[in-house]
C-alpha angles and dihedrals in degrees: 000000000000116000130190119276117277127228102233121202093186110153092005125142089209096138095053100034099040104031112017097040103014101088094250101127090122094051092047092050092045091054092047089054092051092049091051090053095048106037122097115245091244142003144167109233127008127193112208106199116202089011093166111178092347098265092154101028097098088054091074101072096149096066121089095209131021126196112202111206126188134147091229116083092196092053089055090048088056090048092052089049091051097045100034128215113316134147085230091072131062121185119209129178107204147130114265089221088059106037109189096221140104116251119278099008099132128060091194139032137178130197111184122174089347109093090068088070093055115106088187103035096171091056091050092048089048090058090053091051091050095057098043122094120241105282091018120156123241122191109196131183121190137178108251117223091191095068126137095252093052092046091051093047091050092048092053091043094245091130130038101211121081119238089207101064119097100228118097117260116225100205092171133007108301092351114116137182116205134206112237090230091058095048092048090049093053091049092048092050089054092052098256120142115212111224104176139008128196130189112224140191095023091163099048093139127118094226094053093045090052092048100045136036120253090244092056093047092049090050089056090043092056090058097055109031089094090068088081086085089070108024138003116213101136123103091247131042127193124195141176117221133175133209120236118278111242117174091186095057113120115225109214120218121252136048113229125056130185107266090213102050104004094236112156111259133209115232100241113153138221083046138001120212123199109230091208108044098017096232114153121217118195126220113202133162090359094304122118110214112207097157116134121207112244114258113251115257113254 
């Protein structure tokens, strides 16, 4: 089965260059604020999609177990170094389009700064829906194409693409902005109900960040994130959605499933072998590697 291309951060110093040293203290704090407002007080098992080096992982204190998933093995190595060895954390290298899990194994999931790398966003969201329990919570962040800067640039003819159309805008290779209407439609079609929306990073401008301290900007941010309920004009939008409740749904035993054929798998480090298709998945340095090499084009 062919899947869309993946944005791979293998070998990247993204955490240090973009976040730690990139002058984004305000954006990081604004996102932490949004997560605090949206996350449930407690939960059993959380799937962190696009976890990277674990920037947000410590912001999920209410969950008993957290599975960090990223396509990049080196990003997960950095996350493990940051978080340490704990039975609370599980590190999984895998493709979001082929999640290596049984259905309905997580009661929570987050996808922060990750959907904008998805060439087929509905397919990725469908995978999230598949692995969430009925009534499970999904915290999603997406890059908003209908933001004030894009609208101003379009008005003054400094950009050709319209911020008002529903289709995604690929402004760089595997980097997409989405219209809120499109994202809400995809979630609705999958059976999610959206409970809350927040607009985030309103002051993501170099001039403002040079003029004011991050603490001051975050204080202003805290006063206006709630406006996402009515309109979305910020560069980033966070939302909390929930899967349908279904008391008749049967929860199957097991945790891992083969990403190629979806056969249930036994957790048997240092390698896991699929009894159906024979694929072998290594487990090394605490990281499960379920990545599948792309099939050659015919």
